[in-house]
C-alpha positions as a printed Julia matrix, in Angstrom:
493×3 Matrix{Float64}:
 -18.44   -3.27   37.85
 -20.06   -0.54   35.76
 -17.63    1.84   34.08
 -17.99    5.15   32.29
 -16.52    4.5    28.84
 -15.73    7.12   26.21
 -15.58    5.85   22.61
 -13.81    8.0    20.03
 -15.34    7.85   16.56
 -18.53    6.28   15.22
 -17.38    3.99   12.43
 -18.39    0.34   12.31
 -15.8    -0.84   14.84
 -16.74    1.87   17.35
 -20.46    1.17   16.92
 -19.9    -2.56   17.42
 -17.75   -2.05   20.51
 -20.25    0.42   21.97
 -23.04   -2.14   21.61
 -21.07   -4.9    23.33
 -19.89   -2.63   26.15
 -23.38   -1.29   26.77
 -24.74   -4.84   26.8
 -22.18   -5.59   29.51
 -23.75   -2.86   31.61
 -21.36    0.04   31.11
 -22.26    3.68   30.55
 -21.03    4.3    27.01
 -20.81    7.6    25.15
 -19.68    7.77   21.52
 -17.97   11.01   20.47
 -17.86   11.8    16.74
 -15.92   14.76   15.32
 -18.17   15.11   12.26
 -21.78   16.23   12.35
 -23.15   12.8    11.43
 -22.21    9.31   12.57
 -20.81    6.45   10.5
 -17.18    7.4    10.01
 -16.13    6.47    6.48
 -19.6     4.99    5.99
 -21.31    8.35    6.27
 -24.02    9.35    3.84
 -24.09   12.31    1.46
 -27.52   13.76    0.7
 -27.89   16.72   -1.62
 -30.14   18.0    -4.41
 -32.34   14.92   -4.17
 -29.43   12.47   -4.52
 -28.16   10.09   -1.84
 -24.72    8.45   -1.77
 -22.9     6.08    0.54
 -19.64    7.99    0.94
 -17.5     4.97    1.74
 -18.13    1.21    1.75
 -20.51    0.05   -0.96
 -19.95   -3.75   -1.05
 -21.89   -5.95    1.37
 -19.92   -9.19    1.55
 -19.7   -11.88    4.25
 -23.34  -11.61    5.37
 -22.66  -14.26    8.03
 -20.5   -11.78    9.96
 -23.35   -9.29   10.12
 -25.72  -12.06   11.18
 -23.31  -13.14   13.91
 -23.01   -9.59   15.2
 -26.75   -9.03   15.51
 -27.27  -12.53   16.91
 -25.07  -11.56   19.86
 -27.94   -9.25   20.81
 -30.73  -11.71   19.93
 -31.42   -9.78   16.75
 -31.18  -10.35   13.01
 -30.18   -7.97   10.21
 -33.73   -8.32    8.89
 -34.99   -6.73   12.11
 -33.44   -3.5    10.82
 -32.92   -3.62    7.07
 -33.74   -5.61    3.94
 -30.98   -7.28    1.93
 -31.08   -7.65   -1.85
 -28.8   -10.11   -3.62
 -27.4    -8.38   -6.68
 -27.79  -10.07  -10.05
 -25.37   -9.8   -11.67
 -23.12   -9.44   -8.64
 -20.93   -7.13  -10.7
 -19.5    -6.65  -14.18
 -15.86   -6.44  -15.21
 -14.94   -4.42  -18.3
 -11.77   -5.15  -20.27
 -12.49   -2.9   -23.27
 -15.26   -1.85  -25.67
 -17.82   -4.64  -26.06
 -15.61   -6.81  -23.89
 -16.96   -7.45  -20.43
 -17.69  -10.36  -18.11
 -20.74  -10.52  -15.87
 -20.32  -12.31  -12.56
 -23.58  -14.11  -11.88
 -25.39  -14.43   -8.56
 -24.76  -18.19   -8.31
 -21.64  -20.32   -8.42
 -22.77  -22.75  -11.13
 -23.3   -19.9   -13.57
 -19.91  -18.4   -12.65
 -18.2   -21.73  -13.39
 -19.98  -21.84  -16.76
 -18.74  -18.32  -17.52
 -15.17  -19.33  -16.73
 -15.49  -22.44  -18.87
 -16.67  -20.38  -21.85
 -13.66  -18.08  -21.56
 -11.05  -20.77  -20.89
 -11.96  -24.43  -21.5
 -11.17  -26.54  -18.47
 -11.28  -23.62  -16.05
 -14.75  -24.45  -14.7
 -13.56  -27.5   -12.77
 -10.39  -25.67  -11.74
 -12.52  -22.87  -10.33
 -14.67  -25.35   -8.41
 -11.53  -26.83   -6.81
 -10.06  -23.39   -6.09
 -13.24  -22.14   -4.41
 -13.52  -25.42   -2.5
 -10.14  -24.71   -0.88
 -11.12  -21.08   -0.4
 -14.28  -22.21    1.42
 -12.15  -24.33    3.73
  -9.9   -21.34    4.41
 -12.96  -19.23    5.14
 -14.16  -21.73    7.74
 -10.71  -21.8     9.38
 -10.41  -18.0     9.34
 -13.84  -17.38   10.84
 -13.52  -20.19   13.39
  -9.87  -20.13   14.41
  -8.33  -16.8    13.47
 -10.21  -13.54   13.02
 -11.97  -13.63   16.38
  -8.62  -13.71   18.22
  -7.31  -10.46   19.79
  -3.82  -10.57   18.27
  -1.96  -10.79   21.57
   0.28  -13.72   20.72
   1.49  -15.79   17.76
   0.18  -18.83   19.61
  -3.33  -17.67   18.69
  -2.56  -18.83   15.15
  -1.52  -22.31   16.22
  -4.36  -24.78   15.8
  -4.51  -28.21   14.19
  -6.16  -26.7    11.11
  -3.81  -23.74   10.72
  -0.76  -25.98   11.06
  -2.11  -28.13    8.25
  -2.42  -25.0     6.11
   0.79  -23.29    7.23
   2.27  -23.31    3.75
  -0.51  -21.01    2.52
   0.93  -18.19    4.6
   4.21  -18.31    2.68
   2.89  -18.4    -0.87
   0.74  -15.72   -2.46
  -2.66  -15.43   -4.09
  -1.31  -14.17   -7.4
   1.02  -17.14   -7.83
  -1.71  -19.64   -6.96
  -4.13  -18.17   -9.46
  -1.62  -17.94  -12.3
  -0.6   -21.59  -11.86
  -4.16  -22.67  -12.6
  -5.6   -20.02  -14.91
  -3.9   -18.56  -17.97
  -6.56  -16.24  -19.37
  -5.72  -12.71  -18.18
  -9.39  -11.83  -17.73
  -9.94  -14.73  -15.34
  -6.74  -13.91  -13.49
  -7.9   -10.31  -12.99
 -11.33  -11.42  -11.79
  -9.84  -13.84   -9.28
  -7.26  -11.35   -8.02
  -9.88   -8.65   -7.48
 -11.4    -9.79   -4.13
  -8.11   -9.63   -2.22
  -7.82   -5.95   -3.11
 -10.28   -5.4    -0.25
  -7.43   -6.5     2.05
  -5.4    -3.53    0.91
  -2.33   -5.14   -0.67
  -1.19   -6.4    -4.06
  -2.24  -10.01   -4.76
   1.46  -10.85   -5.08
   1.96   -9.67   -1.47
  -1.17  -11.33   -0.06
  -0.77  -14.81    1.5
  -2.55  -17.65   -0.28
  -4.64  -18.3     2.82
  -6.59  -15.14    2.07
  -8.24  -16.88   -0.87
 -11.16  -17.02    1.53
 -12.06  -13.65    0.0
 -12.75  -15.5    -3.26
 -15.22  -17.68   -1.41
 -16.81  -14.57    0.07
 -17.21  -13.33   -3.5
 -18.29  -16.36   -5.53
 -19.56  -18.59   -2.74
 -21.59  -16.12   -0.68
 -22.54  -13.51   -3.23
 -22.76   -9.73   -3.35
 -25.6    -8.13   -1.44
 -26.99   -4.63   -0.98
 -29.01   -3.22    1.91
 -32.18   -1.91    0.29
 -31.39    1.78    0.75
 -27.61    1.53    0.97
 -24.8     0.66    3.37
 -25.9     3.45    5.67
 -28.79    1.14    6.57
 -26.24   -0.86    8.57
 -25.0     2.25   10.35
 -28.57    3.22   11.27
 -29.28   -0.32   12.46
 -26.25   -0.35   14.72
 -27.09    3.09   16.08
 -30.65    1.97   16.8
 -29.36   -1.12   18.58
 -26.78    0.87   20.54
 -29.33    3.48   21.59
 -31.7     0.77   22.79
 -28.82   -0.61   24.87
 -28.28    2.81   26.45
 -25.41    4.24   24.38
 -25.28    8.04   24.07
 -24.11    9.68   20.84
 -22.53   13.12   20.63
 -21.58   14.49   17.22
 -19.52   17.59   16.35
 -17.25   16.52   19.2
 -13.65   17.09   18.21
 -11.12   15.42   20.5
  -8.14   17.64   21.36
  -6.51   15.39   23.92
  -6.72   12.14   25.84
  -6.29   13.0    29.52
  -3.62   10.84   31.18
  -3.01   10.85   34.92
  -0.58    8.47   36.64
  -0.15    6.57   33.38
  -3.9     6.04   33.19
  -6.48    7.4    30.7
  -9.03    9.35   32.71
 -10.95   11.25   30.08
 -10.95   13.45   27.01
 -10.68   17.1    26.13
 -13.55   17.7    23.7
 -14.13   21.09   22.11
 -12.01   22.56   24.91
 -13.99   20.88   27.7
 -12.68   18.15   30.03
 -14.82   15.0    29.98
 -14.13   12.38   32.63
 -14.14    8.66   31.83
 -12.98    5.44   33.45
 -11.88    4.01   30.11
 -11.17    5.35   26.63
 -11.62    3.27   23.48
 -10.55    4.83   20.2
 -11.99    3.74   16.89
 -10.36    6.74   15.26
  -7.16    6.46   13.22
  -4.62    4.68   15.45
  -1.72    6.97   14.51
  -3.83   10.07   15.16
  -5.06    8.72   18.49
  -1.5     8.4    19.72
  -0.86   12.06   18.83
  -3.55   12.92   21.4
  -1.19   11.86   24.23
   2.3    13.03   25.16
   5.09   11.58   23.04
   6.45    9.44   25.87
   3.15    7.53   25.95
   3.11    6.64   22.26
   3.7     2.98   21.44
   4.63    3.41   17.79
   7.06    5.93   16.35
   6.7     7.96   13.17
   9.36    5.68   11.7
   7.18    2.68   12.49
   4.1     4.13   10.8
   6.1     5.26    7.79
   7.48    1.73    7.38
   4.03    0.09    7.29
   2.29   -1.03    4.11
  -0.89    0.99    4.01
  -3.93    0.16    1.98
  -4.72    2.67   -0.76
  -6.37    6.02   -0.54
  -8.97    6.85   -3.17
 -10.32    9.54   -5.42
 -14.12    9.37   -5.35
 -16.72   11.18   -7.4
 -20.36   11.36   -6.35
 -22.36   12.09   -9.49
 -26.01   12.8   -10.19
 -27.32   12.18  -13.72
 -30.55   13.56  -15.19
 -31.41   10.38  -17.08
 -31.41    6.62  -16.62
 -28.27    4.9   -17.9
 -28.72    1.66  -19.8
 -26.36   -1.28  -20.03
 -24.52   -0.8   -16.73
 -24.85   -2.89  -13.55
 -24.96   -1.77   -9.92
 -21.23   -2.56   -9.49
 -18.72   -2.43  -12.36
 -14.93   -2.77  -12.47
 -12.93   -1.22  -15.3
  -9.86   -3.4   -15.8
  -9.07   -2.22  -19.32
  -5.59   -0.97  -18.36
  -2.48   -2.58  -16.88
  -3.16   -3.6   -13.28
   0.54   -4.11  -12.49
   1.42   -0.55  -13.53
  -1.41    0.88  -11.44
  -0.41   -1.25   -8.45
   3.19   -0.07   -8.8
   2.01    3.55   -8.61
   0.25    2.73   -5.32
   2.76    0.53   -3.51
   6.2     0.83   -5.12
   6.7     4.37   -6.44
   3.79    6.36   -5.0
   2.41    8.65   -7.69
  -0.74    9.36   -9.65
  -1.32    6.44  -12.06
  -0.91    7.11  -15.75
  -3.84    4.87  -16.75
  -5.89    4.05  -13.63
  -8.2     1.15  -13.09
 -11.46    2.38  -11.63
 -14.75    1.23  -10.17
 -18.29    2.49  -10.69
 -21.39    2.02   -8.6
 -24.9     2.96   -9.72
 -26.91    2.46   -6.5
 -30.08    3.82   -8.08
 -30.16    0.64  -10.21
 -31.14   -1.19   -7.02
 -32.59    1.64   -4.94
 -34.48    4.28   -6.97
 -34.81    6.46   -3.86
 -31.13    7.49   -4.21
 -31.99    9.75   -7.15
 -34.94   11.92   -8.22
 -37.45   10.19  -10.48
 -36.04    9.42  -13.91
 -32.49   10.18  -12.77
 -29.47    8.12  -11.72
 -26.95    8.27   -8.87
 -23.39    7.11   -9.53
 -20.13    6.8    -7.63
 -16.7     6.43   -9.24
 -13.55    5.39   -7.39
  -9.86    5.34   -8.36
  -7.47    3.63   -5.89
  -4.47    5.86   -5.14
  -1.29    5.8    -3.11
  -1.77    7.42    0.31
   0.16   10.61    0.91
   0.41   11.82   -2.69
  -0.35   15.39   -3.75
  -4.04   16.16   -3.98
  -5.21   19.25   -5.88
  -8.46   20.34   -7.56
  -6.64   20.31  -10.89
  -5.6    16.66  -10.47
  -9.11   15.66   -9.42
 -10.56   17.33  -12.53
  -7.93   15.75  -14.77
  -8.71   12.24  -13.54
 -12.44   12.75  -13.76
 -11.99   13.5   -17.45
  -9.78   10.43  -17.85
 -12.33    8.03  -16.42
 -15.28    9.73  -18.14
 -13.49    9.32  -21.48
 -12.81    5.66  -20.73
 -16.33    5.0   -19.45
 -17.76    6.5   -22.65
 -15.43    4.56  -24.94
 -16.03    1.25  -23.18
 -19.78    1.44  -22.57
 -20.77    3.65  -25.48
 -22.38    6.17  -23.11
 -21.01    9.68  -22.55
 -22.17   10.64  -19.07
 -20.88   14.21  -19.09
 -23.87   15.63  -20.93
 -26.17   14.2   -18.22
 -24.36   15.42  -15.1
 -26.43   17.7   -12.85
 -24.54   17.06   -9.6
 -20.91   16.26   -8.81
 -18.78   16.27   -5.69
 -15.31   14.8    -5.26
 -13.42   13.35   -2.31
  -9.75   12.46   -2.08
  -6.59   12.21    0.04
  -6.93   15.61    1.69
 -10.54   14.89    2.68
  -9.68   11.55    4.27
  -7.05   13.41    6.29
  -9.28   16.3     7.37
 -12.49   14.35    8.0
 -11.03   11.2     9.59
  -7.51   12.24   10.68
  -6.43    9.39    8.42
  -2.69    8.69    8.24
  -1.49   10.0     4.85
  -5.12   10.11    3.82
  -5.42    6.32    3.51
  -8.92    5.01    2.9
  -8.73    1.41    4.15
  -6.16    1.18    6.95
  -3.2    -1.2     7.13
  -2.87   -3.8     4.39
  -3.07   -7.46    5.37
   0.37   -8.6     4.26
   2.12  -11.53    5.96
   4.09   -9.21    8.25
   0.96   -7.22    9.12
  -1.32  -10.09   10.06
  -2.87  -10.92   13.44
  -0.37  -10.4    16.31
   1.9    -8.36   13.99
  -0.65   -5.55   13.76
  -0.89   -2.64   16.26
  -2.36   -3.84   19.53
  -5.9    -3.44   20.83
  -4.59   -2.24   24.2
  -2.0     0.41   24.93
   1.16   -0.94   26.53
   1.98    2.44   28.07
  -1.35    3.84   29.25
  -3.77    1.89   31.38
  -7.43    2.07   30.35
  -6.66    3.11   26.76
  -7.8     0.74   24.03
  -8.04    0.75   20.24
 -10.3    -0.73   17.59
 -10.68   -0.43   13.83
  -8.9    -1.07   10.56
  -5.37   -0.3    11.74
  -5.53   -3.01   14.4
  -6.88   -6.59   14.31
  -8.21   -8.21   12.27
  -7.82   -5.69    9.42
  -9.53   -3.55    6.78
 -13.12   -3.95    5.6
 -16.58   -3.68    7.12
 -16.93   -7.28    8.46
 -13.46   -7.1    10.08
 -14.48   -3.78   11.65
 -17.45   -5.46   13.34
 -15.13   -8.16   14.59
 -12.57   -5.63   15.79
 -15.22   -3.9    17.89
 -16.18   -7.2    19.48
 -12.55   -8.07   20.21
 -11.82   -4.7    21.82
 -14.97   -4.82   23.94
 -14.17   -8.38   25.03
 -10.64   -7.41   26.04
 -11.96   -4.46   28.06
 -14.52   -6.6    29.84
 -11.88   -9.23   30.61
  -9.56   -6.59   32.09
 -12.35   -5.12   34.17
 -13.24   -8.54   35.51
  -9.6    -9.34   36.34
  -8.71   -5.97   37.83
 -11.98   -4.28   38.83
 -10.31   -1.69   41.05
  -7.59   -0.7    38.57
  -9.31   -0.92   35.21
């Protein structure tokens, strides 16, 4: 039975869900509060420079392939992928950096050079991580999180112990060199929690890193957004931007539409890919599933301070992706998760997309993005943003030998307050709910409202979790649940 479905937000999970729902024959309209689509993956274009505003790492290419295959398409039908070489660089101080190669054999050799005997240990570690990846993608992440029984399979039972130990402990038992430890702990940061709070099973992120490689859509991550929009449009999805949602209309405990820019819009079903906490503020308090106390008790992934920078010259000796781990990771992590505050000596990340895609900067120039992970909900002022820009510029210059400040012709910043205003993000978080043991699978907020019929959720605060590939999966899960409910209760759903 064809339904009129309103989708709130146009991030990856909403785009994925819209495609699946339209394929099922429903009339789908996506409403986006900002003037362009993409959610956190929007694009900034100004003064001849182009920046991906949010996600910049293309990992787990198989998930993208699986998504497009569901529509008899391939990623290559829409965009070209480039495998980065090196995948990324990690800086530990002046003239002290490690390049992560684009193939596993070379990575093992790099480890062996730094710590004799670690090459074979890495091969064993990644072998187990590959097995975890297969289990996760086959048995876990494509489950809707309705019941703990979803986690019970022959393979997960065999690996049950990995849910009660942590990544950090596993790595430190096998590797003693602090550089190697930092490199191996890095991938799980995409899950939003400290490695010491991330179950060992999530080592599959290390396989995603070393085993599958780091890729880049030819003209940036926004290529994926455009591809999904093109697919959705071909399937009949309608997009409406500058559409701010004031309210979800509820009648007889049933979602029947939206109030958008003061106008009532009727719908048979509402699916929200917007911030879960914010979505529940769009209904009366009695209909909210999760209290303020609940949200405040959750472990949220970090927010971020980002700088989008245009440089009037080409910068030598820096790779597309670079991590600056020249300060104490534990102290920075404590300032995010334990005692929320601005870090004294922050780790940071740089991306120079023009190294791979010259079109992101005028000829002879360079585009760069810098990111500092921060605790959500902390004070955010122009003065603090300026202070931390100087901190990382000083460090970048000291470590690489290049002072960028004299070359800057364009700079914009983005931080906690912007995540809140642009995305209605809870406490200005950037990545959603962290994937800790107690926030995994069925322990995450549900895809379907328990109190309002015909109201559903998707995105990084529900299953399976933060990151672009999980967002694609979340959209598929939400759409599948909706279609199942429609099939089971065609007159009520």
